[in-house]
C-alpha positions in Angstrom: 0.0 0.0 0.0 2.9 2.4 0.7 4.3 1.9 -2.8 0.8 2.7 -4.2 0.6 5.8 -2.1 4.0 7.0 -3.1 3.2 6.5 -6.8 0.0 8.4 -6.5 1.8 11.3 -4.8 4.3 11.4 -7.6 1.5 11.3 -10.2 -0.3 14.2 -8.5 2.9 16.3 -8.3 3.7 15.7 -12.0 0.1 16.6 -13.0 0.0 19.7 -10.8 3.4 20.8 -11.8 2.7 20.2 -15.5 -0.5 22.2 -15.2 1.4 25.0 -13.5 4.0 25.1 -16.3 1.3 25.2 -19.0 -0.5 28.0 -17.2 2.8 29.9 -16.8 3.6 29.5 -20.5 0.2 30.8 -21.4 0.5 33.8 -19.0 3.9 35.0 -20.2 3.4 38.0 -22.5 4.2 37.8 -26.2 6.8 40.5 -26.1 7.9 42.7 -29.0 7.4 41.6 -32.6 10.6 40.2 -34.0 9.6 39.1 -37.4 6.4 39.5 -39.4 5.7 36.4 -41.4 3.2 35.5 -44.1 1.5 32.8 -42.0 2.5 33.7 -38.5 4.4 36.4 -36.7 7.4 35.7 -34.5 7.5 37.4 -31.1 10.3 37.9 -28.6 9.1 35.4 -25.9 7.9 32.6 -28.2 10.9 30.3 -27.3 10.4 30.5 -23.5 6.6 30.2 -23.8 7.1 27.1 -26.0 9.5 25.5 -23.5 7.2 26.1 -20.5 4.1 24.7 -22.4 6.0 21.7 -23.8 7.5 20.8 -20.4 4.1 21.1 -18.8 2.4 18.9 -21.3 5.1 16.2 -21.1 5.0 16.3 -17.3 1.2 15.8 -17.4 1.5 12.9 -19.8 4.2 11.5 -17.6 1.8 11.3 -14.7 -0.4 8.8 -16.5 1.8 5.7 -16.0 2.2 6.6 -12.3 -1.6 6.7 -11.9 -2.0 3.3 -13.6 0.8 1.7 -11.6 -0.6 3.1 -8.4 -4.0 1.6 -9.1 -2.4 -1.8 -10.1 -0.3 -1.9 -6.9 -3.3 -0.8 -4.8 -5.3 -3.7 -6.1 -2.4 -6.1 -5.5 -1.9 -4.8 -2.0 -5.5 -5.2 -1.1 -5.5 -8.9 -2.1 -2.2 -9.9 -0.4 -0.8 -8.2 2.7 1.8 -9.0 5.3 1.1 -8.0 8.9 1.8 -9.0 12.4 -1.1 -10.6 14.2 -1.3 -10.9 17.9 -2.6 -14.3 18.9 -3.0 -15.9 22.3 -0.6 -18.7 23.2 -0.6 -21.0 26.2 2.5 -20.4 28.2 3.0 -22.0 31.7 -0.7 -22.5 32.4 -1.8 -19.0 31.2 -2.4 -17.2 28.0 0.2 -14.8 26.6 -0.3 -12.6 23.5 2.5 -12.8 21.0 3.0 -11.1 17.7 3.3 -13.6 14.8 4.0 -12.6 11.3 1.2 -13.6 8.9 0.2 -13.5 5.3 -3.3 -12.3 4.7 -5.0 -13.2 1.5 -8.3 -11.4 0.6 -10.4 -12.7 -2.2 -12.8 -10.3 -3.9 -16.0 -12.2 -4.7 
């Protein structure tokens, strides 16, 4: 479960960071006109805007595998888990509770 939680955190950080980068790229002003073209004009800040937007989009796309891996590991962790169970054991004519490592298997029906 911890691995799934860490993967989900990474996925949300990538998604949020990517959205922030895209928004920053959109909010950067165009700047002065550098070159007037037939189809499109070239502005002073086009390069930095493109870098921010491309980095943001790639970061958001990179979060998708982490979300899917998190869901897969979460399902796997729900079905099989290791934990310490406390069970009563007879010890010198009395019960003593001891921690015993156990494997828990849950079947979803």
